[in-house]
A tleap script that builds the chain and sets N, CA, C and O, in Angstrom:
source leaprc.protein.ff14SB
mol = sequence {
  NMET SER GLU ARG ASP TYR ARG PRO LEU ILE
  GLY THR ALA ILE ALA SER VAL VAL GLY THR
  ILE ALA VAL LEU GLY TYR TYR GLY TYR LEU
  HIE ILE ALA LYS PRO SER ASP ALA LEU LEU
  LEU ALA GLU TYR THR MET LEU LYS THR ILE
  PRO GLY GLU ASP TYR LYS VAL SER LEU LYS
  PRO ALA GLU GLN VAL ALA GLN CYS MET ASP
  GLY VAL VAL VAL LEU PHE ASP THR LYS GLN
  LYS GLY LEU THR GLY VAL LEU VAL ASP ASP
  LYS LYS ARG ALA VAL ARG CYS GLU PHE GLY
  CASN
}
set mol.1.N position { -37.615 -7.800 33.847 }
set mol.1.CA position { -38.198 -8.885 33.110 }
set mol.1.C position { -37.699 -10.206 33.663 }
set mol.1.O position { -36.527 -10.366 34.002 }
set mol.2.N position { -38.595 -11.111 33.740 }
set mol.2.CA position { -38.193 -12.419 34.250 }
set mol.2.C position { -38.073 -13.397 33.086 }
set mol.2.O position { -38.812 -13.319 32.105 }
set mol.3.N position { -37.138 -14.304 33.218 }
set mol.3.CA position { -36.934 -15.342 32.206 }
set mol.3.C position { -37.999 -16.417 32.376 }
set mol.3.O position { -38.327 -16.806 33.497 }
set mol.4.N position { -38.530 -16.886 31.272 }
set mol.4.CA position { -39.533 -17.934 31.314 }
set mol.4.C position { -38.901 -19.267 30.973 }
set mol.4.O position { -38.018 -19.324 30.118 }
set mol.5.N position { -39.331 -20.345 31.620 }
set mol.5.CA position { -38.793 -21.673 31.360 }
set mol.5.C position { -39.646 -22.337 30.264 }
set mol.5.O position { -40.812 -22.663 30.491 }
set mol.6.N position { -39.060 -22.532 29.090 }
set mol.6.CA position { -39.771 -23.104 27.943 }
set mol.6.C position { -39.626 -24.618 27.851 }
set mol.6.O position { -40.220 -25.229 26.963 }
set mol.7.N position { -38.864 -25.235 28.728 }
set mol.7.CA position { -38.666 -26.686 28.663 }
set mol.7.C position { -39.972 -27.471 28.772 }
set mol.7.O position { -40.157 -28.410 27.997 }
set mol.8.N position { -40.883 -27.148 29.681 }
set mol.8.CA position { -42.148 -27.905 29.712 }
set mol.8.C position { -42.970 -27.743 28.427 }
set mol.8.O position { -43.609 -28.693 27.976 }
set mol.9.N position { -42.953 -26.556 27.846 }
set mol.9.CA position { -43.679 -26.309 26.604 }
set mol.9.C position { -43.080 -27.112 25.453 }
set mol.9.O position { -43.818 -27.697 24.661 }
set mol.10.N position { -41.765 -27.147 25.351 }
set mol.10.CA position { -41.084 -27.920 24.304 }
set mol.10.C position { -41.325 -29.412 24.516 }
set mol.10.O position { -41.570 -30.143 23.556 }
set mol.11.N position { -41.257 -29.865 25.756 }
set mol.11.CA position { -41.511 -31.276 26.069 }
set mol.11.C position { -42.923 -31.689 25.706 }
set mol.11.O position { -43.138 -32.777 25.171 }
set mol.12.N position { -43.895 -30.820 25.997 }
set mol.12.CA position { -45.285 -31.109 25.655 }
set mol.12.C position { -45.478 -31.180 24.145 }
set mol.12.O position { -46.204 -32.044 23.654 }
set mol.13.N position { -44.842 -30.288 23.410 }
set mol.13.CA position { -44.951 -30.294 21.947 }
set mol.13.C position { -44.359 -31.574 21.370 }
set mol.13.O position { -44.966 -32.192 20.495 }
set mol.14.N position { -43.193 -31.979 21.840 }
set mol.14.CA position { -42.553 -33.205 21.350 }
set mol.14.C position { -43.395 -34.426 21.700 }
set mol.14.O position { -43.584 -35.311 20.866 }
set mol.15.N position { -43.897 -34.479 22.920 }
set mol.15.CA position { -44.735 -35.607 23.331 }
set mol.15.C position { -46.024 -35.659 22.508 }
set mol.15.O position { -46.496 -36.748 22.181 }
set mol.16.N position { -46.596 -34.518 22.170 }
set mol.16.CA position { -47.812 -34.476 21.356 }
set mol.16.C position { -47.561 -35.024 19.954 }
set mol.16.O position { -48.371 -35.790 19.432 }
set mol.17.N position { -46.446 -34.637 19.346 }
set mol.17.CA position { -46.110 -35.119 18.006 }
set mol.17.C position { -45.854 -36.629 18.034 }
set mol.17.O position { -46.376 -37.360 17.192 }
set mol.18.N position { -45.067 -37.092 18.984 }
set mol.18.CA position { -44.772 -38.524 19.095 }
set mol.18.C position { -46.056 -39.311 19.374 }
set mol.18.O position { -46.272 -40.371 18.785 }
set mol.19.N position { -46.898 -38.806 20.256 }
set mol.19.CA position { -48.164 -39.471 20.559 }
set mol.19.C position { -49.084 -39.545 19.354 }
set mol.19.O position { -49.718 -40.573 19.121 }
set mol.20.N position { -49.163 -38.466 18.587 }
set mol.20.CA position { -50.000 -38.441 17.391 }
set mol.20.C position { -49.516 -39.459 16.369 }
set mol.20.O position { -50.322 -40.186 15.788 }
set mol.21.N position { -48.209 -39.518 16.145 }
set mol.21.CA position { -47.635 -40.486 15.203 }
set mol.21.C position { -47.906 -41.914 15.674 }
set mol.21.O position { -48.243 -42.783 14.870 }
set mol.22.N position { -47.760 -42.151 16.962 }
set mol.22.CA position { -48.005 -43.495 17.503 }
set mol.22.C position { -49.460 -43.914 17.312 }
set mol.22.O position { -49.721 -45.054 16.928 }
set mol.23.N position { -50.405 -43.024 17.572 }
set mol.23.CA position { -51.825 -43.339 17.419 }
set mol.23.C position { -52.166 -43.568 15.948 }
set mol.23.O position { -52.894 -44.508 15.628 }
set mol.24.N position { -51.658 -42.733 15.052 }
set mol.24.CA position { -51.909 -42.910 13.621 }
set mol.24.C position { -51.341 -44.243 13.127 }
set mol.24.O position { -51.974 -44.928 12.324 }
set mol.25.N position { -50.163 -44.605 13.599 }
set mol.25.CA position { -49.570 -45.885 13.223 }
set mol.25.C position { -50.345 -47.065 13.763 }
set mol.25.O position { -50.506 -48.072 13.073 }
set mol.26.N position { -50.826 -46.954 14.983 }
set mol.26.CA position { -51.574 -48.037 15.622 }
set mol.26.C position { -52.876 -48.330 14.880 }
set mol.26.O position { -53.234 -49.494 14.700 }
set mol.27.N position { -53.579 -47.301 14.451 }
set mol.27.CA position { -54.852 -47.480 13.775 }
set mol.27.C position { -54.723 -47.663 12.266 }
set mol.27.O position { -55.736 -47.756 11.571 }
set mol.28.N position { -53.499 -47.716 11.748 }
set mol.28.CA position { -53.275 -48.015 10.342 }
set mol.28.C position { -53.369 -46.848 9.396 }
set mol.28.O position { -53.423 -47.054 8.183 }
set mol.29.N position { -53.391 -45.630 9.897 }
set mol.29.CA position { -53.458 -44.457 9.028 }
set mol.29.C position { -52.084 -43.988 8.574 }
set mol.29.O position { -51.978 -43.077 7.753 }
set mol.30.N position { -51.044 -44.597 9.097 }
set mol.30.CA position { -49.679 -44.201 8.776 }
set mol.30.C position { -48.973 -45.401 8.178 }
set mol.30.O position { -48.903 -46.456 8.808 }
set mol.31.N position { -48.450 -45.256 6.975 }
set mol.31.CA position { -47.706 -46.343 6.335 }
set mol.31.C position { -46.309 -45.839 6.021 }
set mol.31.O position { -46.139 -44.872 5.279 }
set mol.32.N position { -45.330 -46.487 6.579 }
set mol.32.CA position { -43.940 -46.135 6.317 }
set mol.32.C position { -43.449 -47.071 5.226 }
set mol.32.O position { -43.361 -48.282 5.427 }
set mol.33.N position { -43.131 -46.504 4.070 }
set mol.33.CA position { -42.717 -47.308 2.923 }
set mol.33.C position { -41.339 -47.905 3.171 }
set mol.33.O position { -40.440 -47.255 3.705 }
set mol.34.N position { -41.205 -49.145 2.772 }
set mol.34.CA position { -39.932 -49.856 2.873 }
set mol.34.C position { -39.353 -49.982 1.472 }
set mol.34.O position { -40.104 -49.941 0.498 }
set mol.35.N position { -38.045 -50.133 1.343 }
set mol.35.CA position { -37.469 -50.321 0.005 }
set mol.35.C position { -38.045 -51.546 -0.708 }
set mol.35.O position { -38.121 -51.567 -1.937 }
set mol.36.N position { -38.445 -52.555 0.046 }
set mol.36.CA position { -39.003 -53.757 -0.581 }
set mol.36.C position { -40.375 -53.500 -1.194 }
set mol.36.O position { -40.830 -54.299 -2.012 }
set mol.37.N position { -41.044 -52.416 -0.826 }
set mol.37.CA position { -42.346 -52.095 -1.394 }
set mol.37.C position { -42.261 -51.744 -2.874 }
set mol.37.O position { -43.244 -51.893 -3.601 }
set mol.38.N position { -41.109 -51.284 -3.325 }
set mol.38.CA position { -40.960 -50.850 -4.709 }
set mol.38.C position { -40.074 -51.793 -5.517 }
set mol.38.O position { -39.577 -51.413 -6.577 }
set mol.39.N position { -39.875 -52.999 -5.037 }
set mol.39.CA position { -39.035 -53.934 -5.767 }
set mol.39.C position { -39.720 -54.424 -7.033 }
set mol.39.O position { -40.946 -54.492 -7.112 }
set mol.40.N position { -38.911 -54.758 -8.004 }
set mol.40.CA position { -39.411 -55.335 -9.235 }
set mol.40.C position { -39.842 -56.764 -8.940 }
set mol.40.O position { -39.012 -57.595 -8.572 }
set mol.41.N position { -41.114 -57.057 -9.094 }
set mol.41.CA position { -41.617 -58.389 -8.776 }
set mol.41.C position { -41.489 -59.352 -9.936 }
set mol.41.O position { -41.258 -60.542 -9.722 }
set mol.42.N position { -41.631 -58.876 -11.138 }
set mol.42.CA position { -41.515 -59.730 -12.315 }
set mol.42.C position { -41.184 -58.851 -13.517 }
set mol.42.O position { -41.453 -57.649 -13.526 }
set mol.43.N position { -40.599 -59.478 -14.519 }
set mol.43.CA position { -40.297 -58.753 -15.741 }
set mol.43.C position { -41.279 -59.182 -16.816 }
set mol.43.O position { -41.701 -60.338 -16.861 }
set mol.44.N position { -41.635 -58.252 -17.671 }
set mol.44.CA position { -42.596 -58.525 -18.724 }
set mol.44.C position { -41.992 -58.168 -20.067 }
set mol.44.O position { -41.191 -57.241 -20.185 }
set mol.45.N position { -42.393 -58.925 -21.075 }
set mol.45.CA position { -41.956 -58.678 -22.439 }
set mol.45.C position { -43.195 -58.648 -23.325 }
set mol.45.O position { -44.105 -59.462 -23.170 }
set mol.46.N position { -43.216 -57.715 -24.240 }
set mol.46.CA position { -44.343 -57.648 -25.161 }
set mol.46.C position { -44.021 -58.494 -26.387 }
set mol.46.O position { -42.978 -58.318 -27.016 }
set mol.47.N position { -44.917 -59.405 -26.717 }
set mol.47.CA position { -44.766 -60.208 -27.923 }
set mol.47.C position { -45.493 -59.499 -29.059 }
set mol.47.O position { -46.702 -59.272 -29.000 }
set mol.48.N position { -44.745 -59.163 -30.072 }
set mol.48.CA position { -45.353 -58.486 -31.218 }
set mol.48.C position { -46.097 -59.514 -32.053 }
set mol.48.O position { -45.544 -60.547 -32.431 }
set mol.49.N position { -47.343 -59.220 -32.333 }
set mol.49.CA position { -48.141 -60.134 -33.146 }
set mol.49.C position { -48.152 -59.637 -34.589 }
set mol.49.O position { -48.407 -58.466 -34.869 }
set mol.50.N position { -47.870 -60.562 -35.480 }
set mol.50.CA position { -47.873 -60.257 -36.914 }
set mol.50.C position { -48.989 -61.084 -37.546 }
set mol.50.O position { -49.047 -62.298 -37.352 }
set mol.51.N position { -49.864 -60.441 -38.290 }
set mol.51.CA position { -50.977 -61.189 -38.901 }
set mol.51.C position { -50.454 -62.357 -39.754 }
set mol.51.O position { -49.567 -62.189 -40.591 }
set mol.52.N position { -51.032 -63.541 -39.516 }
set mol.52.CA position { -50.662 -64.722 -40.288 }
set mol.52.C position { -49.524 -65.529 -39.688 }
set mol.52.O position { -49.264 -66.644 -40.142 }
set mol.53.N position { -48.841 -65.005 -38.687 }
set mol.53.CA position { -47.744 -65.730 -38.058 }
set mol.53.C position { -48.168 -66.213 -36.681 }
set mol.53.O position { -48.880 -65.522 -35.952 }
set mol.54.N position { -47.713 -67.419 -36.338 }
set mol.54.CA position { -48.026 -67.997 -35.033 }
set mol.54.C position { -46.985 -67.571 -34.007 }
set mol.54.O position { -45.832 -67.305 -34.347 }
set mol.55.N position { -47.390 -67.513 -32.794 }
set mol.55.CA position { -46.467 -67.288 -31.685 }
set mol.55.C position { -46.844 -68.240 -30.567 }
set mol.55.O position { -48.002 -68.639 -30.448 }
set mol.56.N position { -45.872 -68.604 -29.750 }
set mol.56.CA position { -46.116 -69.582 -28.691 }
set mol.56.C position { -46.041 -68.907 -27.331 }
set mol.56.O position { -45.148 -68.104 -27.059 }
set mol.57.N position { -46.999 -69.253 -26.490 }
set mol.57.CA position { -46.995 -68.807 -25.101 }
set mol.57.C position { -47.256 -70.017 -24.226 }
set mol.57.O position { -47.803 -71.022 -24.680 }
set mol.58.N position { -46.864 -69.910 -22.984 }
set mol.58.CA position { -47.063 -70.994 -22.032 }
set mol.58.C position { -48.541 -71.158 -21.709 }
set mol.58.O position { -49.288 -70.181 -21.669 }
set mol.59.N position { -48.956 -72.397 -21.479 }
set mol.59.CA position { -50.335 -72.648 -21.078 }
set mol.59.C position { -50.566 -72.272 -19.624 }
set mol.59.O position { -51.697 -71.996 -19.221 }
set mol.60.N position { -49.494 -72.260 -18.832 }
set mol.60.CA position { -49.591 -71.893 -17.415 }
set mol.60.C position { -49.730 -70.361 -17.322 }
set mol.60.O position { -48.886 -69.637 -17.851 }
set mol.61.N position { -50.772 -69.867 -16.665 }
set mol.61.CA position { -50.961 -68.411 -16.588 }
set mol.61.C position { -49.960 -67.757 -15.625 }
set mol.61.O position { -49.401 -68.414 -14.747 }
set mol.62.N position { -49.755 -66.479 -15.808 }
set mol.62.CA position { -48.889 -65.701 -14.917 }
set mol.62.C position { -49.533 -65.585 -13.540 }
set mol.62.O position { -50.729 -65.833 -13.385 }
set mol.63.N position { -48.748 -65.212 -12.556 }
set mol.63.CA position { -49.246 -65.067 -11.188 }
set mol.63.C position { -49.903 -63.710 -10.959 }
set mol.63.O position { -50.331 -63.413 -9.844 }
set mol.64.N position { -49.987 -62.887 -11.995 }
set mol.64.CA position { -50.595 -61.577 -11.883 }
set mol.64.C position { -51.798 -61.485 -12.816 }
set mol.64.O position { -51.843 -62.127 -13.866 }
set mol.65.N position { -52.764 -60.677 -12.410 }
set mol.65.CA position { -53.950 -60.396 -13.221 }
set mol.65.C position { -53.979 -58.887 -13.433 }
set mol.65.O position { -53.776 -58.118 -12.494 }
set mol.66.N position { -54.233 -58.467 -14.675 }
set mol.66.CA position { -54.237 -57.040 -14.999 }
set mol.66.C position { -55.660 -56.508 -15.093 }
set mol.66.O position { -56.585 -57.213 -15.495 }
set mol.67.N position { -55.804 -55.249 -14.711 }
set mol.67.CA position { -57.077 -54.544 -14.831 }
set mol.67.C position { -56.801 -53.113 -15.238 }
set mol.67.O position { -55.758 -52.553 -14.900 }
set mol.68.N position { -57.726 -52.529 -15.958 }
set mol.68.CA position { -57.606 -51.128 -16.343 }
set mol.68.C position { -58.330 -50.287 -15.297 }
set mol.68.O position { -59.544 -50.399 -15.130 }
set mol.69.N position { -57.577 -49.446 -14.597 }
set mol.69.CA position { -58.166 -48.579 -13.574 }
set mol.69.C position { -57.705 -47.151 -13.821 }
set mol.69.O position { -56.509 -46.860 -13.794 }
set mol.70.N position { -58.646 -46.280 -14.057 }
set mol.70.CA position { -58.362 -44.856 -14.310 }
set mol.70.C position { -57.358 -44.668 -15.445 }
set mol.70.O position { -56.525 -43.763 -15.400 }
set mol.71.N position { -57.441 -45.533 -16.471 }
set mol.71.CA position { -56.575 -45.393 -17.636 }
set mol.71.C position { -55.171 -45.922 -17.458 }
set mol.71.O position { -54.313 -45.658 -18.300 }
set mol.72.N position { -54.899 -46.667 -16.384 }
set mol.72.CA position { -53.571 -47.220 -16.111 }
set mol.72.C position { -53.715 -48.723 -15.875 }
set mol.72.O position { -54.681 -49.169 -15.256 }
set mol.73.N position { -52.746 -49.504 -16.371 }
set mol.73.CA position { -52.769 -50.952 -16.158 }
set mol.73.C position { -52.284 -51.246 -14.735 }
set mol.73.O position { -51.151 -50.929 -14.370 }
set mol.74.N position { -53.164 -51.858 -13.943 }
set mol.74.CA position { -52.851 -52.211 -12.562 }
set mol.74.C position { -52.790 -53.734 -12.473 }
set mol.74.O position { -53.679 -54.429 -12.967 }
set mol.75.N position { -51.733 -54.247 -11.837 }
set mol.75.CA position { -51.562 -55.684 -11.684 }
set mol.75.C position { -51.906 -56.107 -10.267 }
set mol.75.O position { -51.531 -55.448 -9.297 }
set mol.76.N position { -52.621 -57.211 -10.162 }
set mol.76.CA position { -52.952 -57.802 -8.874 }
set mol.76.C position { -52.264 -59.153 -8.796 }
set mol.76.O position { -52.407 -59.967 -9.708 }
set mol.77.N position { -51.523 -59.409 -7.731 }
set mol.77.CA position { -50.836 -60.684 -7.557 }
set mol.77.C position { -51.814 -61.703 -6.993 }
set mol.77.O position { -52.512 -61.419 -6.020 }
set mol.78.N position { -51.870 -62.888 -7.594 }
set mol.78.CA position { -52.813 -63.907 -7.143 }
set mol.78.C position { -52.257 -64.758 -6.012 }
set mol.78.O position { -53.019 -65.422 -5.310 }
set mol.79.N position { -50.945 -64.749 -5.825 }
set mol.79.CA position { -50.349 -65.554 -4.747 }
set mol.79.C position { -50.280 -64.783 -3.438 }
set mol.79.O position { -50.543 -65.345 -2.375 }
set mol.80.N position { -49.931 -63.511 -3.502 }
set mol.80.CA position { -49.822 -62.682 -2.301 }
set mol.80.C position { -51.006 -61.721 -2.304 }
set mol.80.O position { -50.974 -60.685 -2.969 }
set mol.81.N position { -52.037 -62.067 -1.566 }
set mol.81.CA position { -53.250 -61.252 -1.534 }
set mol.81.C position { -52.936 -59.834 -1.048 }
set mol.81.O position { -52.160 -59.644 -0.111 }
set mol.82.N position { -53.535 -58.875 -1.680 }
set mol.82.CA position { -53.341 -57.487 -1.292 }
set mol.82.C position { -52.166 -56.820 -1.973 }
set mol.82.O position { -51.978 -55.611 -1.835 }
set mol.83.N position { -51.361 -57.592 -2.716 }
set mol.83.CA position { -50.203 -57.015 -3.394 }
set mol.83.C position { -50.647 -56.526 -4.764 }
set mol.83.O position { -51.065 -57.318 -5.608 }
set mol.84.N position { -50.557 -55.232 -4.979 }
set mol.84.CA position { -50.929 -54.647 -6.256 }
set mol.84.C position { -49.814 -53.737 -6.727 }
set mol.84.O position { -48.963 -53.326 -5.939 }
set mol.85.N position { -49.818 -53.426 -8.005 }
set mol.85.CA position { -48.803 -52.536 -8.548 }
set mol.85.C position { -49.239 -52.005 -9.886 }
set mol.85.O position { -50.161 -52.533 -10.508 }
set mol.86.N position { -48.581 -50.967 -10.325 }
set mol.86.CA position { -48.846 -50.346 -11.620 }
set mol.86.C position { -47.792 -50.847 -12.600 }
set mol.86.O position { -46.604 -50.867 -12.281 }
set mol.87.N position { -48.222 -51.247 -13.781 }
set mol.87.CA position { -47.298 -51.716 -14.812 }
set mol.87.C position { -46.582 -50.511 -15.416 }
set mol.87.O position { -47.227 -49.591 -15.919 }
set mol.88.N position { -45.251 -50.515 -15.368 }
set mol.88.CA position { -44.447 -49.407 -15.899 }
set mol.88.C position { -43.434 -49.952 -16.887 }
set mol.88.O position { -43.116 -51.141 -16.876 }
set mol.89.N position { -42.928 -49.070 -17.743 }
set mol.89.CA position { -41.870 -49.469 -18.662 }
set mol.89.C position { -40.513 -49.276 -17.998 }
set mol.89.O position { -40.439 -48.978 -16.806 }
set mol.90.N position { -39.436 -49.445 -18.772 }
set mol.90.CA position { -38.098 -49.357 -18.191 }
set mol.90.C position { -37.729 -47.949 -17.734 }
set mol.90.O position { -36.728 -47.774 -17.040 }
set mol.91.N position { -38.513 -46.947 -18.109 }
set mol.91.CA position { -38.265 -45.569 -17.676 }
set mol.91.C position { -39.259 -45.127 -16.612 }
set mol.91.O position { -39.412 -43.932 -16.359 }
set mol.92.N position { -39.938 -46.091 -15.984 }
set mol.92.CA position { -40.901 -45.863 -14.898 }
set mol.92.C position { -42.112 -45.058 -15.342 }
set mol.92.O position { -42.707 -44.338 -14.540 }
set mol.93.N position { -42.488 -45.175 -16.632 }
set mol.93.CA position { -43.689 -44.526 -17.134 }
set mol.93.C position { -44.823 -45.538 -17.082 }
set mol.93.O position { -44.654 -46.681 -17.505 }
set mol.94.N position { -45.968 -45.131 -16.570 }
set mol.94.CA position { -47.104 -46.035 -16.441 }
set mol.94.C position { -47.623 -46.441 -17.817 }
set mol.94.O position { -47.728 -45.617 -18.726 }
set mol.95.N position { -47.946 -47.730 -17.951 }
set mol.95.CA position { -48.554 -48.241 -19.174 }
set mol.95.C position { -50.027 -47.901 -19.144 }
set mol.95.O position { -50.732 -48.272 -18.205 }
set mol.96.N position { -50.502 -47.197 -20.164 }
set mol.96.CA position { -51.886 -46.739 -20.231 }
set mol.96.C position { -52.772 -47.803 -20.858 }
set mol.96.O position { -52.293 -48.688 -21.567 }
set mol.97.N position { -54.047 -47.711 -20.594 }
set mol.97.CA position { -55.017 -48.614 -21.206 }
set mol.97.C position { -56.285 -47.816 -21.512 }
set mol.97.O position { -56.525 -46.753 -20.940 }
set mol.98.N position { -57.080 -48.354 -22.422 }
set mol.98.CA position { -58.326 -47.718 -22.813 }
set mol.98.C position { -59.460 -48.682 -22.589 }
set mol.98.O position { -59.293 -49.894 -22.727 }
set mol.99.N position { -60.605 -48.156 -22.247 }
set mol.99.CA position { -61.803 -48.969 -22.143 }
set mol.99.C position { -62.323 -49.190 -23.544 }
set mol.99.O position { -62.190 -48.311 -24.396 }
set mol.100.N position { -62.911 -50.343 -23.801 }
set mol.100.CA position { -63.446 -50.660 -25.137 }
set mol.100.C position { -64.528 -49.689 -25.557 }
set mol.100.O position { -65.367 -49.287 -24.751 }
set mol.101.N position { -64.502 -49.320 -26.815 }
set mol.101.CA position { -65.503 -48.352 -27.328 }
set mol.101.C position { -66.700 -49.079 -27.854 }
set mol.101.O position { -67.647 -48.449 -28.326 }
savepdb mol mol.pdb
quit
């Protein structure tokens, strides 16, 4: 029996994987998440409304706009285009929303 040299086969496999990753990254199909992607952008507080009592809020609007998408509150940042996020509580549970009946 003769010994076979597997180095070219291993080299080709490694080059194929690296090449595939490079092409996927170049065309935007590969996103490597950074720790800054999950940073807390702003803190929110719920103001409890009591019938008959006044509450004060700022006239200046927040930098985020909320929308209900698939039953979850999604925030869109108005200053940084393309920045979106899901509204979560302090235990990282998504805040749900309902469409009007």
